Wavefront OBJ file of the C-alpha trace (Angstrom):
o trace
v -6.554 -17.517 6.191
v -10.020 -16.063 6.022
v -10.893 -12.796 4.368
v -11.492 -11.307 7.797
v -8.088 -12.565 8.953
v -6.486 -10.985 5.883
v -8.101 -7.637 6.645
v -7.375 -7.749 10.373
v -3.789 -8.806 9.704
v -3.276 -5.853 7.395
v -4.836 -3.461 9.915
v -2.533 -4.764 12.646
v 0.485 -4.152 10.402
v -0.825 -0.647 9.607
v -1.119 0.272 13.290
v 2.268 -1.209 14.193
v 3.970 0.589 11.284
v 2.288 3.929 11.941
v 2.768 3.874 15.722
v 6.378 2.753 15.276
v 7.048 5.497 12.726
v 5.490 8.072 15.047
v 8.147 7.022 17.555
v 10.796 7.369 14.810
v 11.169 3.593 14.506
v 10.856 1.855 11.152
v 11.689 -1.663 12.361
v 8.387 -2.524 14.140
v 6.427 -2.004 10.914
v 9.023 -3.858 8.867
v 8.966 -6.856 11.213
v 5.164 -6.938 11.280
v 5.112 -6.676 7.479
v 7.495 -9.617 7.073
v 5.280 -11.788 9.296
v 2.153 -10.745 7.376
v 3.722 -11.240 3.932
v 5.107 -14.690 4.777
v 1.805 -15.806 6.311
v -0.158 -14.560 3.296
v 2.156 -16.118 0.737
v 1.665 -19.435 2.520
v -2.139 -19.310 2.315
v -3.122 -17.135 -0.637
v -3.461 -18.850 -4.012
v -1.587 -17.817 -7.133
v 1.792 -16.993 -5.607
v 3.112 -15.635 -8.913
v 0.216 -13.165 -9.024
v 0.804 -12.231 -5.377
v 4.461 -11.539 -6.120
v 3.489 -9.371 -9.111
v 1.051 -7.440 -6.920
v 3.783 -6.967 -4.299
v 6.280 -5.746 -6.888
v 3.725 -3.358 -8.381
v 2.928 -2.013 -4.922
v 6.580 -1.544 -4.118
v 7.161 0.363 -7.370
v 4.038 2.506 -6.940
v 5.029 3.305 -3.362
v 8.536 4.279 -4.406
v 7.163 6.584 -7.093
v 4.210 8.088 -5.198
v 5.520 8.332 -1.639
v 9.054 8.898 -2.877
v 7.839 11.772 -5.021
v 5.771 13.228 -2.200
v 8.748 13.040 0.170
v 11.214 14.509 -2.341
v 8.848 17.347 -3.261
v 8.110 18.217 0.356
v 4.376 17.617 -0.092
v 4.543 15.072 2.734
v 6.947 14.696 5.627
v 7.356 11.225 7.090
v 8.383 10.273 10.586
v 11.064 7.567 10.593
v 12.060 8.864 7.167
v 15.207 6.741 7.032
v 15.962 4.242 5.636
v 14.186 5.119 2.414
v 13.996 3.953 -1.195
v 15.248 5.776 -3.123
v 17.420 7.678 -0.616
v 15.427 10.706 0.605
v 12.356 9.035 -0.916
v 9.728 6.691 0.496
v 10.523 5.388 3.988
v 10.734 1.609 4.241
v 7.842 1.449 6.706
v 5.470 3.067 4.183
v 6.741 0.769 1.423
v 6.034 -2.168 3.742
v 2.439 -0.947 3.982
v 2.170 -0.843 0.186
v 3.435 -4.425 0.015
v 1.028 -5.608 2.701
v -1.914 -3.752 1.168
v -1.239 -5.473 -2.151
v -1.914 -8.809 -0.443
v -5.432 -7.705 0.517
v -6.417 -7.284 -3.138
v -7.044 -10.995 -3.688
v -7.989 -11.488 -0.050
v -10.244 -9.101 1.862
v -10.589 -6.746 -1.115
v -11.106 -9.540 -3.638
v -14.634 -8.240 -4.227
v -12.996 -5.468 -6.301
v -11.997 -8.009 -8.951
v -13.616 -7.032 -12.235
v -14.591 -3.644 -10.809
v -11.735 -1.306 -11.775
v -13.752 1.870 -11.259
v -14.692 0.814 -7.730
v -11.032 -0.037 -7.103
v -9.920 3.391 -8.352
v -12.588 5.103 -6.244
v -11.516 3.161 -3.155
v -7.905 4.207 -3.776
v -8.805 7.834 -4.431
v -10.887 8.140 -1.267
v -9.474 5.563 1.129
v -5.769 6.281 0.762
v -5.917 10.018 1.572
v -8.089 9.175 4.576
v -5.550 6.599 5.777
v -2.715 9.130 5.413
v -4.781 11.748 7.261
v -5.378 9.186 10.031
v -1.643 8.532 10.247
v -1.070 12.296 10.373
v -3.760 13.409 12.780
v -3.908 10.407 15.047
v -0.255 9.483 15.258
v 2.014 12.137 13.679
v 3.577 9.480 11.452
v 3.006 11.742 8.443
v 2.856 15.538 8.295
v 1.078 17.536 5.615
v 2.427 21.033 5.011
v -0.289 23.667 4.772
v -2.273 23.803 2.642
v -2.704 20.028 2.664
v -4.907 19.766 -0.412
v -2.087 19.478 -3.016
v -0.712 16.384 -1.274
v -4.215 14.975 -0.844
v -4.934 15.423 -4.564
v -1.656 13.718 -5.515
v -2.399 10.875 -3.074
v -5.913 10.436 -4.457
v -4.741 10.399 -8.072
v -1.716 8.204 -7.368
v -3.660 5.622 -5.415
v -6.432 5.578 -8.026
v -3.817 4.776 -10.674
v -2.180 2.154 -8.447
v -5.533 0.476 -7.883
v -6.175 0.453 -11.638
v -2.769 -1.153 -12.229
v -3.454 -3.795 -9.605
v -6.936 -4.357 -11.017
v -5.456 -4.898 -14.472
v -2.922 -7.433 -13.142
v -5.629 -9.363 -11.314
v -7.935 -9.362 -14.362
v -5.102 -10.545 -16.623
v -4.325 -13.395 -14.252
v -7.968 -14.445 -14.220
v -8.430 -14.240 -18.008
v -8.353 -17.566 -19.831
v -5.259 -18.022 -21.918
v -5.592 -18.716 -25.605
v -4.122 -22.017 -26.777
v -1.099 -21.477 -28.927
v -0.487 -24.313 -31.374
l 1 2 3 4 5 6 7 8 9 10 11 12 13 14 15 16 17 18 19 20 21 22 23 24 25 26 27 28 29 30 31 32 33 34 35 36 37 38 39 40 41 42 43 44 45 46 47 48 49 50 51 52 53 54 55 56 57 58 59 60 61 62 63 64 65 66 67 68 69 70 71 72 73 74 75 76 77 78 79 80 81 82 83 84 85 86 87 88 89 90 91 92 93 94 95 96 97 98 99 100 101 102 103 104 105 106 107 108 109 110 111 112 113 114 115 116 117 118 119 120 121 122 123 124 125 126 127 128 129 130 131 132 133 134 135 136 137 138 139 140 141 142 143 144 145 146 147 148 149 150 151 152 153 154 155 156 157 158 159 160 161 162 163 164 165 166 167 168 169 170 171 172 173 174 175 176 177 178
């Protein structure tokens, strides 16, 4: 699949998940995510790396979105089912998983550029959440919104640095062990 196909596929999943969640339905986003993940795992190289990126995304989503949900800094539509219970809704975790598969695809240009990756996470993620909130009511920010936006920016910057590290490690030549 082309880089453009990777990006468009992710965007389609994002819209399906967000619009579904706004209608209090988690399953449309989950189904779209399964199709995207399977298709990407069939075409993207380095399946072990892809699986590590997915697992990292799932863990980061559980911590960041789970923490935001538990603290009341964000309120999610279609909040159940969630991991952990009363934590991150499955539809938002599906978006984390799908986003992770763009890091060696459409966002592969970030490889070797951890500061750009962190900046993209710090700026892009809060904007995506605001889009889901203002355009679709899939997420609600209590007022004032800035504490949640700061946590999102910092959390996504860290997640992008973690992903960047995993990708760099996978690309580094291994030393021969005799």
